Structure formats: C-alpha cells, structure tokens
N, C-alpha and C positions, 0 to 999 in steps of 0.2 A: 806146534804151528804147522808143521808139514802134514800131520794127521788131519788137522782141521781143514786145510786146503784140499787134501785128498777127498775128505768127506763131502765138501762143497762141490767139487767137480763131479763126484759120483752122483750127487743129487741133481745137478744140472743135466747130466747125461740121462738120468732116469726120466726127468721131466721131458727132455727132448724126445726120448723114445716113446713116452706116453703120448706126447703131442702128435708125433708122426703116426703112431698107431691109431689115434683118434681120427686124424685126417683120412688115413687109409680106410678105417671102418666106415666113416660117414660117406666117403665117396664111393665105397664098394657096396655097402649093404643098405644105405639110405638113399632113396630116389626122391629128389625134391618135387618131381612131377606128382608125387602122392599128395602134396599140399594144395594142388590146384582146385580139386572139388571143394575142399573146406574153405579156401579163400573165396571162391565164387559164391558159396552159400552165405558166408558172412556178409559180403557186399550186398547180396540180394536182401538179406534180413534187415540190415541196418539202413540202407539207402533206397532200396527198390530198384536199383540199377541192375540190368542184366549184363554180367561181365563175361567177356570171351577172351581167353588167354590162348592166343595162337602160337606164340613163341615159347621157348623153354624157360624154366626157372633154373637159375645157375647160382652156385656157391662161389665165394671167394674167401681165402684164408690169409695168413700172415703176409704182409705186415698189418692187414686189416681184415676183419671178418665182415662179410656182406652178402647180400642176396640181390639178384637182378632178375627183372621180368622184361621179356621182349614181346612186341606186337600184341598189345592189349587194346580192346575196345569195350565200350559200355553204352547200352541203350536205355532210354527212359522207359518206364513201365508202359506208357501208351504207344511206344514205337514198336514196329515190327522188326524183329532182329534179322539182320543180314539183308533186308529189303530196303531199308532206309539208311540215310547217312547217320552214323552213330553220333551220340551226344558228345562223347569224349573218346579220344584214342591217343596212344603214344607209341612211339617206335621202341623206346627202351627206358626203363626206370630202374634205378639202383640206389640201395641204401647200404652204407658200410659203417661198421663200428671199429673204433680204435682198439687194437689188441692189448696194448700195455695197460690201460685203465681196467680191463677185465681182471687182470692179476691182482688189482687193488680192490676188487669187488664193486666196480662202478661200470655203468653202461654209458659210454660217451660216443655219440654219433659223429663219425668222422666226416661223412659227406653224404649229400643227397643230390642225385642227378636225374633230370628228366629230359629226354631227347625226343624231338619230333612230336610234341603234344599238339593235338587238334581239338579245339573246343567249339561247338556249334550252338550259339544262342539264338533264340527266335522269339519274337513277340507277335502274337496273332492279331487279327483285325479288331478284337475286343480289347486289346492292350495288355493281355496277360502273357508273361514270359514263360517259356518252357522250363526254366530253372526254378520257378517259384515253388512248385510242389516238392521238388527235391530238397530245397532249403527248409521248407516246413517239416518234412519228415526227419531230416537230420537234426533239426532243433528238438524234435520230440524224443529222438532215440539217442541223444548225445551221451547220457549217463550210461546207458546199456552198451553203447559202442566202446566207451572207455574200459568197461569190465571185460569185454570180449578181446579187445586189442592189447590190453596191458599184459606184459609177460608175467608168468607165475612167479610170485615172491618179490616182484619188483614194486617199488614205490615211486611216488612222484618227486621224491627228494632224498636227501641223505637219511639213512636208516640209523636210529639210535644204537649205541653200543649194546651188545648183548642180545640184539634181535636179528633174526635171519633175514635173508633176501639181499637183493642187489640194489644199489642206489643208482637212480637214473640221473645223470648229469647232463641236462639239456644244454649243450654247448656245441653246436654243429660247426665244425671247422670250415666247411665249404658247402654252399648250396648253389646249384646251377640249373637253370632251365635254358635249353638250347634249341634253336630252330622251331620255336613254337608258333602256333597260329590260332587266333580267336576270330570267329566269324559271328557278326550280329546282323540279323535280318529283321526289319520292321515291316510286316505285311500291311499294316494300316497306313503307314506313311509312304511305303513303296520305295525304301532305300536300304542300302546295305553298307556296313562298315566292316573292314577286316584289319586285324592286327597281324602283320606278317613279320617273319624273321624275329620273333619275340625271344629276347634273351634276358635272363635275370641272374645276377651273381651277387652272393653275399658271403661274408666270412665272419667266423666267430659269432654265429647267430645264437643268441640266448635271450631270455625274457627279463634279465635283470640289469643289463647295461647296454649302452648304445653300440651299434655295430654298423659298418659301412655296407651300403647296398647300391647297386647300379642296375638299371634296366634300359633296354633300348628296343625299338620296334619300328616298323613302317606302317602307318595308318593309311588305308586306301578306302575311299568313299565312292559309291555309285548311286545315282538317282534312279536306277532302273534295276528291277530284280531279274530281268530276262538275261540268261547266261550269254546269249549272242550279243546283246547290247553291251554287256560288261566287257566284251573284247575290245571295245573302243576305249579312248582315253578316259580314265576315271575323272570324276568331278574334283576329287581332292586326293593328293598324295603328300604325305607328311612323314619325314624322318624325325622320330622322337627319342630323346634320351633323358634319363632322370638319374641324378646322383644325390647322395646325402647319407646321414647317419641316423639310423632308426633305433628307437627305444620302444620295446613291446611290453606294454602293461597288460598281459593276457588276462589276468584275474580281474582287473578293473576295467578291461577293454578300453584303455586309454593309450593312445599311441602318439609318439612325438618324432618328428623328422627335423633334424638339425642341418644347417648349411645346405638347404634345398637349392638345387640347380636343375631347372627343367628347360631343355632346349628343343625347339622345333624348327625344321626347315621344310616349308610347304610349297607345293606347286598347285595352282588352280587351273582348271581347264580354260582354254581360250585366253589366258593371261600369261604373257611372257615374264620370265624372271621368277625369283624365289622370294617367299615371304619368311623372314626369320624372326623368331620370338625367343627371348631368354627370360625366364621367370626365376627370381631368386628370393630367398627369405632366410632370416636368421633362425627362426623356429616356426614349425607348423605343428599345432596341437589338434588332435582329433579324439573326441570323447564319443565312443560308439554307443554307449548307453544313453546319455543325454543328447546325443547327436549334435554336438557343438564343434565348431571349427574356429581356430584362431591362427592367424598368420601375422607374425611380427616382422617389421622392417622389410616389407615386401617391395620388390622392384620388378618392373616389366620393361625390357628394352626390345624395341621392334625396329625392323628394317623392312619397309614395305615397297613392293614394286607393282605398279599398275599404270596403264596408259593415262588415266585421269590424274595421276600424281606427278606427271612430268617424265622427263627422260632419265633422271637419276633416281636411285632409291631414296625413300623418305625415312629418315631416322626419327623416332619418337622414344621418349623415356617417361615411365610412370612410376612414381614412388607412392606407397600406400601401406596401410595396415588394415587387416580384414578380420571381422568377427561375424560368424554366421551361426544361427540356430536353425537346424534343419527340421526340428519338430514344429517350431513356430513359423518356419519358412521365411525367416528374415535374415538380412545381412546388413552390416554397417561397414562402410568404407571410410576410414578416417585418414587425416593427414595426406590427402591427395595432392600430388604435385605432378602435373603433366608439363614436360618441357620438350622443346624441339629447336630446330634451327631458326634463324632470323629473330631471336629474342622471344620466342613463344614461352609463356609461363602461365599456367592455369592451375589454381589450387582451390581446395575446398573440402567438402565431405558429402557423402551420399548414403541414404538409407533406402533399402529395398525390401519390399514385402512380397508374399506369395511367390516364392522363388520357382515353384514347380508349375505355375500357371503363366499368365501374362503379367510379369512382375511390375507393379507400380513403384515409382521411386520419388524421393524428394531429398533436397539438400540445399547447399549453398556453394556458389562458385564465384571466384574472383579471377578476372583476367587482367594481368599486369599490362601496362602500356607497351604496345608493340606496333610495328608497321604491317599493315595487311597487304601492301603492294607486292612484296616478293612472293607471298603465298599465292596470290592471284596469278602472278607471272608463272609460277611453277605449274599451276593447273591450267595454264593457257586461257585464263578467264579475265585478265586485266583489260577492261575496256579503254578506249581512247578517251582521255579526260582533259579538260582545259587546264587544270591545275596539276602540275607535276608533283606537288606536295600533298595531293588529296590521298586520304586513307593511310597517312603515315603515323597517325596517333589514334589508336583505338584502345579504350579502357572500358571494362565491363564488370559490374558487381551485381549479382542477382540471386535471389532464391530460385530454385529449379525444382520442378516436379513433372511427372509424366508417367508413361508406360511404354510398351513396345511399339505403340502406334502414334503417340503424341508427346510433344515436349512443350512445356509451358514455363516461361520466364516471368514470374509474378513479382512485381516490385523491383524491376530492373532499373539500374542507373547506367546509362551509356554515354561515354564521352567520345565524340567523333570530330577530330581536328578542331578542337576548341568549342564545339557545340555540345550541349548537354541535353539528354533526353531521359525522361522518367516515365514509368507506366508498366504495362504488361504486354507480353508478346507470346503467342502460342502458335504452333504449327504442327501439321501432320507430318510424320516422318516419311510418308509416301509422296509428299509434296502436293497433296490435293486439298489441303485446308490451311488457312492462314487467318488468324485473328490478332488484332492489335488495338491498343488504346494508349497512345503516347502523347506526351506534351514536351515541348522543347523551347529553348530560348530563341535561337535563330539558326537557319539552315541556308547556306549558300549553295543552292542546287546547281548553279552554273559550273561550279568547280568540278562536279562529277559528270557533267554532260560532255559530249564531244566538242572539241574546240571549233569556233567559227572559222569558215574558210577565209583565206587571205583576201584582202581587198583586190578587186579586179578579176578574181577567178570565178566569181559567182555573179549571175545576172542580177540586175536591180541594185547594183552597188550604190547608185546615186540617190536612191529613195531612202529617207531616214528609217532606220530600223529593219529594212528588208534583208540586208546581209545577215544580220544576227538571227532574225526570225526564220530564215530559210536554211540555216546551217544544217546539213543532213548527214546522218550516219547511214552507211550502206546497209542493205538487207532489210529485214522486217522491222517494223516499228514496235510491235509487241509480240511476245511469245504466245502465239495463238493457241497452240496445242495444250500448253500448260494452263492458260487462262480458261480454256473450255472445260477443264475438269476441276477447276479451283472453286472451293467454297470459301468466300471472302467476307469478312466483317471487320471494318477498321474505322478508327477515329484518330485523327491527328490534329493537334492544336499547337501552333507555333507563334511565338512573339513576332518573328520576322522571317521572311522568305525572299531569297534572291533567285530570280528565274528569267532567262533571256535578257539579262541586263536590267530587269525591272525589279522594283522593290514592293513587296506586299507586307502588310502588318496585320497583327491579330488574325492570323489565318485559322480557319476551321474547315476541316475536310472529313467527309463521311463516305466510305466506300462499302458496298455490299454486293454480293453476287453468288449465284448458284445456277446449276443446270445450263451452263453455257452463256449466261447473261451477266455481265459485270456492269454495275451501275455507280455513277457518281451521284449519290443522293443529295449531297450538299457541298458546295464550295463557297465560302464567304471570306472576304478580306477587305481591309482598308487599303485604298489604292489611290495614291497621289491626291490626298485631301478629299477623295470621294470614296466610292465603294464598288466592289466587283463581286458578282455572284454568278454561279453557273450550276447547271445540272446536266447529266448526260447518261448515255448508255452505250455499251459495246455488245453487240449481238454476235456471238461466235457460233451460233447454231446454223448460220447461213454461210454460204460460200459464194463470193468472198464475204468476209466479215463486214457488218454494217455498223456505222457510227452515228450517234446523235448527240448534239450539243446545243444547249439553250443558254447563251450568255446574257447577262444583264449588267450594264455599266451605268452608274448614276453619278453625275456632277463631278467628274474627274477633271483635274486641271490639265487642259490640253497642252499648254506650253511645257509643263514639267514632264508629261508623258512623252512628247515628241523629242524633248532634249535627251531623255533617258534612252530612247530608241535610236536616235541618230548621232549621239555624241557631238552635237553642234547646237548652236543657238536656234530655238524654235521660231518659226515664222508665223505662228498662230497662237492666240490667247483666247481662253474662254473655258466654260464648263461643259465637258463632253459627256453625253449620255447615249446609250444604245441598248436595244432590246431585239432579240430575234431567236431563230431556231435554224440550225444547220444540220444537214445529213450528208453522209458520204459512204463509200464502201471501198474496200481494199486494205492492204497492209503495208503501203509505202507512200511516201509523200507524193510522188507523181500520180499514183492511183487516187489518192484522196483529193488532190486538186482537180483531176480530170472528172471525177464523179460528184463534185460538190454541188449540192442543191440547198435552197433555203430562202429565207427572207430576213432582212435586217433593217430596222428603222433606226436612224441616227440623227442626232441634232447637237448643236453647240449653242449655248445661251450666253448672253453677256460677253460676246467675244470681240476679237479684233484681229485683222490681218496686219502684221507688223511691217513697218518700213515701206509701206505703200498705201496711198490714199486713192481708192477707186473713185470717190466723189470728186476729188480734185481733177483726176484725169478725165472723167466723164464731163464735168462742167467746163473744163478747158476746151475739150473737143466741141461741145455744143456752142460755146462762145465763139470759137473759130468759125463754125458754120454760119453764125449770125453776123460775122464780121466785126467782132469786138473782143475785148480781153477781160479776164477776171482779175479783181483786185483784192480778193478775200484772203485772209491768213488761214492756211490749212494746217490741220493736225497731221503729224507724220504717219499716223496709222489709220487704217480703215476700221472704224468701230461699227459693229452690227448688232442688231437686237437678237437675231436668231439666224441660224443656218441649219438646214436639215435636208434629208434625202431618204428615200426608201430604195433599198437595193434588193433586187430579185435575182437570185443566182440559179442558173440552170447549166448543168454539165460543165462546171468550172468557169463560167462566164458571168460576170456581174453586170447587170443592166439597171439603169435608173432613168426615169423620165420626169422626175420631179425635184431635181436639184434646185434649191432656193436659198438665197442669202438676202435678208431684209436689212438694208442700210437706210438710215433716215433720208427720205426723199429719193431713194434709188432701190430698185429691185434687180437682183442678179439671179437669173434662172438658167437652167440648161438641162441637158441630158447627155448620157454617155455610156460607155461599156469598157470592161477590162477583162481580157482573157488571161486567166491564171496559168494556163498551160504554156502559151506562147509568150505571155507577159506583154502583149501589145494592148494598146488602149486608144480610145478616142473620146473626146469631150467637146461638145458644142455648147457654149454659154453666151448669154447676151445680157447687157445691162441697160436699164431703162430709167429715165428720170420720171418720177411720179409727182403729181401735185398734191403735197401734203403740208401740214402745218409746220413740220420740221424739214422742209425741202432743202436739199443740199445747195441748190442754186435756182434762181428764177430763169426760166427759158421761155422762148416763144411757145405758146400752146401747140403750135403745129409740130414741134419737135419733142413734146413731152413723151410720146409713146414711141419715139424712134429708137430701135435697138442698136446697141453698139456691141457687135458680136466678137467673140474670141473663140478660136479653135485650137484645141490641144490634141496631139496624136503622136504616136511613136511607140517606143519600147522602153520598159523599165530599165533595161540594160544600157540605154542610150544616154546621150548628154541631156540633162534636164534643161539646160539653157535653150535647147532647140525644140522643146516640146510644144510650147504655146506661141501663137502669133495672132495679130489682129486679122480677122476674117474680112478682107476687103471685098470679096465677091458677095458675101452675105450682106455687108454694109451697103454696097452699091445697090443690091436688090432691094434692101429696105428703103433706101432713099428714093429709088425709082417708084416703088409702091406708094411712098408718102407723096411724091410729086404727082403721081396719077390721081391720088385722092384729092390733092389740093387743086389740080387742074379741073377735075370733074366738078368740084364744089364751085370754083370760080365760073366755069362755063354755065353751070346751072343758074347761078345768081344773075349773070348777064342776060341769059336767055329769058329768064323770068321777068327781068326789068323791061326788056324790049317787048315782050308779049303782053305786058300788063294791060296796055290800052286795048289791044286786040281782044283779049279775054273779056274785058268789060263789055265791048261791043257784041261779042258772042252771047253774053248773058242776055243782052237786050233783044237779040234776034232769036236765039234758040230757047231762051227761057232761063229762069233763075237756077244757078248751080251748074250749068253746063261748062262755064269757064273754069270753075273750081276743079271739076273732074279732070279737065284737060291739063291744068297746072300740076295736079298731083301725078298724073301720068308722066309728064315731062321730067318732073323731079326724080321719079323712080328711074327713068331712062338715063338721066345724066349721072345719077349717083351710083 
C-alpha cells in the first residue's frame, strides 16, 4: 500500500513537472502574435470582412485554458479600411476551456466574454442593409467555415470508443456580453436607433436543454441623422430588459423561450412621465425554417403617462395568445381581453395580414357594459350634460376590420343608456373620414346636450319655449377645423328622437360632405301629428363659416307644439305650416342671430285662440259705440279660418307687413318686427268688422270698416302681461277719419239738395248738361 501511494505521488509530481514545463515552453518559445495573420486570412476568406487586430493575443492557463483578443475591428468589403467607421469592433473578447474535462478527453467551453462590442447597421435609400451581403456570404461558406474552424481530431459530439480525437461538449458555463452598442441608421426614413449599454448573460448554455438568459439595454431613437441635431433630446429613450429560459434547437432551427418577461420603461420627447410596459408569456416558440411564431398565455401590462390621459398614469392590461406566420405575413390574436380601470373589459379576436406592409385586420370585439363618464373625465372631455346618468351604460358587440389608416365596425350592435343602435360605422384613424349607416329605436338627445339655464337667468323666460331653445353652451357651436377636413357620408334612422323638449318620430337623416362643405341632404320626421323636413349646408371654406337651412313644416298641431315648448297650457289651436330658407354666418349663437337673413311664410289653418273671443270683444265695442248692448251667446274661444304672415329677416331682425287672421265676419291684420339681438319687438294690429254671410255681428254700415287697433311692444325678457294694450291714439284717429268721411258725405248731400233747383235753372239758361257738370264738381270737392 505504501508502495502504491508512493508510485501515485510520483506520477502526480511528474505530471505537474510536465505541465509546468509545457506552460514554460508555450509562454517562452510560442508567440500567439504569430496566429494573427492566419486568423485575419481565415476571416477574410470566410466572410469577406477585413479584420484588424490592434491589441495583443493572450493565453490563460489553469484553472482554465483560454485565449483573449483585444482591440479588434472589422470592415465590410465595400468599406475603406481606417477611413470609415468599422462595421463591427470590440474592446476585448475571450474564450476559455475548463481544464479538468481536458483530462477526460473532452472540450468544455467554460466561458465566453465580449466587452465593448460596437456594431453599425445601415439601410440605404433603396432599402438594402449593409449586413445582407455578409449574411449571404456566410450562408454560402458555412460548411467550409466549419472545416477551417474545427480543431484537428475534434468532433461535434462524443467520440465512440476505440476512435481517436477529442469530444466537444458544447455546454458553456458562462456567456457574457458587456457594454455593447448597436447602431441602426435608415437613410431612406431619416431616423436612427441605438442600443446602448447592451448586456447579455447566460449560464449552462447548451443546445439540448433550457438555460436561463438575461439581456438589458437602452434604446435611443432620433428622427434626424444630423449629429448636431442628435445632441438634443432624443425622440425616444427606453430601458429594456428581457429574462427567460431558452431552448436552442440548432439543428432544426427551432427555438423556445419559457417564462418570458420583457420590461420596458420609455420616455418620449415633449411628454412628461414614463411609459412602462411588461410583456409576459408562458412559452414563445420560433421556427426559423418555417418562420412561424407562437406565444401562449401572453399578457401585456401598461402604465401610460400623457397629458391627454389625465394627471395620473393610465393602467391597462391585455391578455392574449399569438400565432404568426412570417412567410405568409399573417398573425392571429386569440382570446383577447383588454381590461382597465372603471370596469373596462373588451374581449375578442383579431386576424392580421400583410404584416410587413400596411397590415389589414379583421376580427370580432365585445365591449362589456361600463360607464364612459369617468373615462371622459380622465381625458378632460366630459361635456356638460343635462342628465347626470348619461353615458353610464355603454355596451358594444361588433365585427371589426380595417388597416393602418381606417377602422370599420360592420354589423355593430350598440346599447347606449337603454337605446339600441345597429348598422355600420367606419372612420379614418386620422379623423378626416367618417361613414355611418345606423338605425335605432329611440334617442333622447336632450340628455347629452348642455342643461337649460335656470329660469330668470335667461332673457325671454316668459315666452313659451324660448328658455329651452336659447340654452347656450360657451364657445364654438361646431368644431370648424375638423369639419373643414372631414369627408362625411352618413345615414341615421330612428324610431323616436327627443330634442329641445320636442318629440320626433320616424326620423330619417342623411349627411354628406367633403372639401369644406357639409350638407344636410335630408331630414324628415313625423312631428306632432304633422311632418317636419329640412335641408341645409355648412360652408367651411369661408371665414366666417356660412350656414343655410331650408325648413318645411306641414300641418303640425300648434297646441301640442306650444305645450311641449312652454310646459304650460297652449293658448292657440290649429294646424301650423311653414316654409322658408334661412342663411347666417359665424360659429356662435350671438353671431348667428346677428347675421340671420331669409324669408319664411307661415300659416295656421282651422285654428282658434283659446279662452278669448275677439268677435265678442269687437262686437261689444261696436255696440257700445252705437249706444246698445249685445245679447248673443258667445263661444269662449276665437275660431278662425286661417292665420298667416310672411316674415322677411335681415341682419337678425324679423319684419312682417302682412299679418292676417280671418275670423268669420272679422279681419285682424297688422305689421311688426322682432330684433333677435336685443329681443325687443313691436306689433301693430287692427280688427275690422266685415259684411259677410257669417258676420260676427250686425253693425251700422258706417262702422263696418272702423279698425279697432292693438299695439304690442316691449322685450321678450319683460312681463308678457304688459306687452299689449288697446291703441287709443290710433282708435281716436280712426274715429276722427270716419267722422270726417261721414261729415263730408252729409255736407255733400245737403248741398246737393239745396242746389238742385238752382242747377235746373242753370240748365235752362246755359244749356243742357251744364248743371250736371257743376253737380259732379261739387261732389268731388265735398268728398
């Protein structure tokens, strides 16, 4: 036993002496610099790169055997060496072999380290990258490269017993890339991306089982290739890290990444705050031959900052599964679930084609019921609305298709606060195109409009409907800049519509527009047992913008309309009709009123003024003038056959000279004006008894044409009880004129009677006809 131990110790000592002698020999008599020319030549032959090794080649021995290279650069064949930035360079590269496996006849790479790598990628104006020729050459020379680089007697795997050579065990204990940088310049697009502080670490790297890997870098993006411009704040700065376990199927070129975790923290120019994204997946499969990609159980969590998103970060979460075929340029997103705060839940699926171009997409989306109000509040876009519960229930189900410029919801079903709409909606993502064809059951538009001002705060509170109709929202009426660029084509059909307190039924609406002109081609609706129609145009090519509206109302029940406008019992009954055309300019209610022009013809058929009988009042007044009383039973209302007027509007002032109300036996006519700006008005009207078959009362023929005038004036904001009064001055003037006419008639009759004999004698003396001529002259003088 002692002899065996002595022999073993002697053997170990001999091996140690041999090892020391080998190290002394290699370091003394073998200069690694002698390998530089051969290494440069091999790189040139196999890749076409022109390699420059400025630093020394160094050896390392126990506990590991390795070689290191410092300060190396390589240029592409078309580059000028030393005059241009090199294609690739590194500060130091080192490969080491574990010493113990060498004693077993195996080559085990213990570590690979690459410090300070610099890689410069560039795509020219024609779209060709400077790396493409290199990749093509390497693909052509791959087999030759393996023969040149393989060590003598080494094989790619364990060597069978009885055969010479070393077995290469590809199990790299440690791989490190430190302080790397990759630059990518696109001359055609005019931007540059850089990966700075690139670091990659991996352990137990081998092609047969999964191993952990981690990489991190900073991504910097510039929209200008000028070096001086790049000294300013970059467009994008993003800190990126990636972790997971990789399985390398090198022979099949199939790769798998398990427990993927990709984290980015980005900063955008001119946007305060950081944008954080975390992408996770249970398994990511990549088939490099068939170019297929599959991600299972993927999730994307985002925390976004932007002034448009409110003061606090916006959290969003997306769960999905992804399948992509890069050869066919298709992708399928399945089991999509987008969730966020305030109950947001959107799910569905999406298919994408032509990934490398402008990818069109189609799929199906379902938006669960949620409240839109808190989202609009976050974006500072919630308008003042009359109903505090408006937009609290929004549900959407729709197929979806589109591309990078347009989105189309074909066959959508939208529920909005109990109203249901179906049809299709499409829009340009730049906001310059909008098409829709929708039908719905009923829409209460008043709930989404600004609330009416409290009573007493707005002028014209006493006139039915004026308060509600004049409720104004501050600022512009329409977004003129957006509408000027909008291409619009829309159809809307509703079973019912509530607007300004009014009810419309069977509504049909057609909108179209382009090149700065938006047109209301058709508006039709049933309206209080009658009909309402209109057409119009908004001309945004002019400054200020110009409006045109042509309304037409036919046989609408006036009492129901007035009741709806004024929330009180109507004082008028009948069938109201109107037709006209209005124009104006501006983008606010004051401007529209100030510049309103046009003409409107209106009438009321088969009507009545309720709770007042004009015939009774007029006949009573006439009887009083004749010194008698009326004994007739009167109806409580004033029934009339027709009432009508033509309104001419100039610069916001309505004028009418033909106001007329025809009552059996009575005519009521007048003229007046209304200033829409100051809201002051004046009306002069007069009633006359006429001799007809259905006369209201029988009067002295001398009083048949006597007018009974009424004068109304004031402001719409004033007390309506003080608007109108009996016009005594006009009545006295009318009586005076009637008396003068009567006096002239009576004087003429008396003069003619007294001169009758004299005229006869004149005929005898002066000749036949002389008296008659004098009589006619006197009648003309007296009358």
